[in-house]
C-alpha positions in Angstrom: 11.3 18.8 -6.3 9.4 21.3 -4.3 10.6 20.8 -0.7 10.5 24.3 0.6 7.2 26.2 0.0 6.3 29.8 0.8 2.6 30.5 1.3 1.0 34.0 1.6 -2.0 33.9 4.0 -4.3 36.9 3.5 -5.4 38.9 6.4 -8.0 41.0 4.6 -9.6 38.3 2.4 -11.1 34.8 2.9 -8.1 32.4 3.4 -9.7 29.0 3.1 -8.7 28.4 -0.6 -5.0 29.0 0.0 -5.0 27.1 3.3 -6.6 24.0 1.8 -4.6 24.1 -1.4 -1.2 24.7 0.2 -1.6 22.2 3.0 -2.7 19.4 0.7 0.1 20.2 -1.7 2.7 20.2 1.0 1.4 16.9 2.4 1.6 15.3 -1.0 5.2 16.4 -1.5 6.3 16.0 2.1 7.5 19.6 1.9 8.1 22.2 4.6 5.9 25.3 4.5 6.8 28.9 5.5 3.5 30.7 6.0 3.5 34.5 5.9 0.7 36.8 6.8 0.9 40.6 6.7 -1.0 43.0 8.9 -0.9 46.3 7.0 0.1 49.6 8.6 -1.4 52.6 6.7 1.2 54.6 4.9 -0.3 57.8 6.3 0.5 56.5 9.8 4.2 56.2 8.9 4.7 59.3 6.9 2.1 61.9 8.1 4.9 63.8 9.9 8.7 63.8 9.8 10.1 62.2 13.0 9.0 63.0 16.5 8.3 60.7 19.5 4.6 61.1 19.2 4.6 59.9 15.6 6.9 57.0 16.5 4.5 55.9 19.3 1.5 56.0 17.0 3.3 54.0 14.3 4.4 51.4 16.9 0.9 51.0 18.2 -0.4 50.6 14.7 2.3 48.0 13.9 1.4 46.0 17.0 -2.2 45.9 15.9 -1.2 44.9 12.4 0.9 42.1 13.9 -2.1 40.9 15.9 -4.1 40.6 12.7 -1.3 38.6 11.0 -1.0 36.3 14.1 -4.8 35.7 14.0 -4.6 34.6 10.3 -1.7 32.4 10.9 -3.3 30.7 13.9 -5.9 29.3 11.5 -3.2 28.0 9.2 -1.1 26.6 12.1 -4.1 24.6 13.4 -4.8 23.1 9.9 -1.2 22.3 9.3 -1.0 20.6 12.7 -4.0 18.4 11.8 -2.3 17.5 8.6 1.0 16.8 10.3 3.1 18.9 8.0 6.2 20.8 8.9 5.6 24.6 9.0 6.9 27.9 10.3 4.7 30.9 10.6 6.0 34.5 10.0 3.7 37.4 11.0 4.6 40.8 9.5 3.4 44.2 10.5 4.5 46.8 7.9 3.4 49.3 5.3 2.5 47.7 2.0 5.6 48.6 0.1 7.9 47.1 2.8 5.8 44.0 3.1 5.9 43.4 -0.6 9.7 43.7 -0.6 10.0 41.3 2.3 7.8 38.6 0.7 9.6 39.0 -2.6 13.0 38.4 -0.9 11.6 35.4 1.0 10.2 33.9 -2.2 13.7 33.8 -3.8 14.8 31.2 -1.3 11.8 28.8 -1.8 11.2 26.2 -4.4 7.6 27.4 -4.9 5.3 30.2 -3.7 1.6 29.7 -3.3 -0.7 32.7 -3.4 -4.4 33.5 -3.7 -5.8 34.9 -7.0 -6.5 38.6 -6.7 -10.1 39.6 -6.4 -11.0 42.6 -8.5 -14.1 43.2 -6.4 -12.1 43.9 -3.3 -9.9 46.8 -2.6 -7.1 45.5 -0.4 -3.3 45.2 -0.4 -3.8 41.4 -0.2 -4.6 41.7 -3.9 -1.2 43.3 -4.6 1.1 40.9 -2.8 0.6 37.9 -5.2 1.5 40.1 -8.2 4.6 41.4 -6.4 5.7 37.9 -5.6 5.4 36.9 -9.2 7.6 39.8 -10.3 10.2 39.5 -7.5 10.5 35.7 -6.7 12.6 34.6 -9.6 10.8 31.3 -9.5 7.4 29.6 -9.8 4.2 31.0 -8.2 1.1 28.9 -7.9 -2.0 31.0 -8.0 -5.1 29.4 -6.4 -8.5 30.7 -7.5 -10.4 32.3 -4.6 -13.2 29.8 -5.5 -10.9 26.9 -5.0 -12.1 24.2 -2.5 -10.7 20.9 -1.3 -7.4 19.3 -1.9 -4.9 20.4 -4.6 -4.2 17.8 -7.3 -2.3 18.1 -10.6 -3.1 14.8 -12.4 -4.1 16.6 -15.7 -1.9 19.5 -16.7 -2.2 22.0 -19.5 1.0 23.7 -20.7 0.3 27.1 -22.4 3.0 27.2 -25.0 4.0 30.0 -27.4 7.7 29.3 -27.6 8.6 32.4 -25.5 11.3 32.7 -22.7 8.7 33.0 -20.0 6.8 30.0 -21.2 10.0 28.0 -21.2 10.8 29.2 -17.7 7.3 28.1 -16.5 7.8 24.8 -18.2 11.0 24.1 -16.3 9.6 25.4 -13.1 6.7 23.0 -13.3 9.0 19.9 -13.7 7.9 18.4 -10.3 4.2 18.6 -11.3 4.8 17.3 -14.8 6.8 14.3 -13.6 3.8 13.2 -11.5 1.0 14.0 -14.0 -1.2 11.3 -15.5 -1.9 13.4 -18.6 -0.3 16.4 -20.2 -1.7 18.7 -22.9 0.4 21.2 -24.8 -2.0 24.1 -25.6 -0.7 26.0 -28.7 -2.7 29.1 -29.5 -1.9 30.7 -32.9 1.0 28.3 -33.5 1.9 30.0 -36.8 3.3 32.9 -34.7 5.7 30.5 -32.8 9.3 30.2 -34.0 9.7 26.8 -35.8 12.6 25.7 -33.5 10.4 26.3 -30.5 7.3 24.7 -31.9 4.8 22.7 -29.9 5.9 19.6 -31.9 9.5 20.1 -30.8 8.3 20.6 -27.2 6.5 17.3 -27.3 9.7 15.6 -28.5 11.6 17.3 -25.7 9.1 16.1 -23.1 9.2 12.6 -24.6 12.9 12.4 -23.9 12.0 13.0 -20.3 9.7 10.1 -20.2 6.5 12.1 -20.6 3.8 11.5 -23.2 2.1 14.9 -24.0 -0.5 15.5 -26.6 -0.8 18.8 -28.5 -4.0 20.8 -28.9 -3.7 23.6 -31.5 -6.2 26.5 -31.6 -6.6 29.9 -33.1 -7.9 33.0 -31.3 -7.7 36.8 -31.5 -5.5 38.3 -28.8 -8.5 39.4 -26.8 -9.9 35.8 -26.9 -6.7 33.9 -25.9 -7.5 33.8 -22.2 -11.1 32.7 -22.5 -10.1 30.2 -25.1 -7.6 28.7 -22.7 -10.0 28.5 -19.8 -12.8 27.0 -22.0 -10.4 24.3 -23.1 -9.3 23.7 -19.5 -12.9 23.1 -18.6 -13.5 20.8 -21.6 -10.4 18.8 -20.8 -11.1 18.7 -17.1 -7.6 20.1 -16.4 -6.3 20.4 -12.8 -3.5 22.8 -13.4 -2.3 25.3 -16.1 1.3 26.2 -16.6 2.1 29.5 -18.3 4.5 32.3 -18.4 3.7 35.5 -16.5 4.2 38.4 -18.8 4.9 41.9 -17.6 7.4 44.7 -17.1 8.5 47.2 -14.5 8.4 50.9 -15.1 9.2 53.6 -12.5 8.9 51.0 -9.7 5.4 50.1 -10.8 4.4 46.6 -12.0 2.5 46.1 -15.2 1.1 42.8 -16.3 0.7 41.7 -20.0 -2.9 41.5 -21.3 -3.3 37.7 -21.2 -1.6 37.4 -17.8 -3.8 40.1 -16.3 -6.9 38.6 -17.8 -6.0 35.1 -16.5 -5.5 36.5 -12.9 -8.8 38.2 -13.1 -10.8 35.2 -14.3 -8.9 32.0 -13.6 -11.0 29.0 -12.8 -8.3 26.4 -12.0 -4.9 26.6 -10.2 -2.3 28.2 -12.5 1.5 28.0 -12.1 3.2 31.1 -13.5 6.8 32.2 -13.8 8.1 35.6 -14.8 
């Protein structure tokens, strides 16, 4: 059960989607929310010189301004949370991007679920980087809400993107709370011939049946480049509320690289998507 939820509130992007989605989710689960907003301090401000009182004074002034931006974003969330009568704590952060990403990753590890806004490729902002960092660092489920999302979050009709992989299995387990409450579950098997027989969609359906769930399986074929649009097209046809999928990627020299399907989904998602890495 998700009882402790972390929400990242953007300071440099519209925040309505993540506020509406996270508050309605928390209200439905009777969960506590820790809302975090980051006011970013430019790296050049922190490192343009080595030491010195003048540099320290400039950095502190910039950090205070960054905290004010974070506080302003959280004031909107706090007001909406109060109207919904949910338990919440707000955490403003003023920091350079790399430190902010590390702090949110650490916080996410002690929450049942993290809620973030889909990155917007049309905007150049560190608010686009934080959701990806949380996915890599949390060690748990991350719910991505599309920036076009409006209204209350619901997960009555769920699609499980299944390929038999470790990350798909992790996402499946991490979505247990949503699956137990769903009215309809569809197992989406793309190119099932590539899936190991012991981890087939048919065996997944049996496994879920033992948990009292009644999924149906949808098998499709697609080239690798078409996997993401095929999933989203099916989600629209089936009127799904939520997708569950593994978040593929790897780390190299402290940089984060997403797999092709994961990256494409984050760029073009049309419905809320729960990912685990």
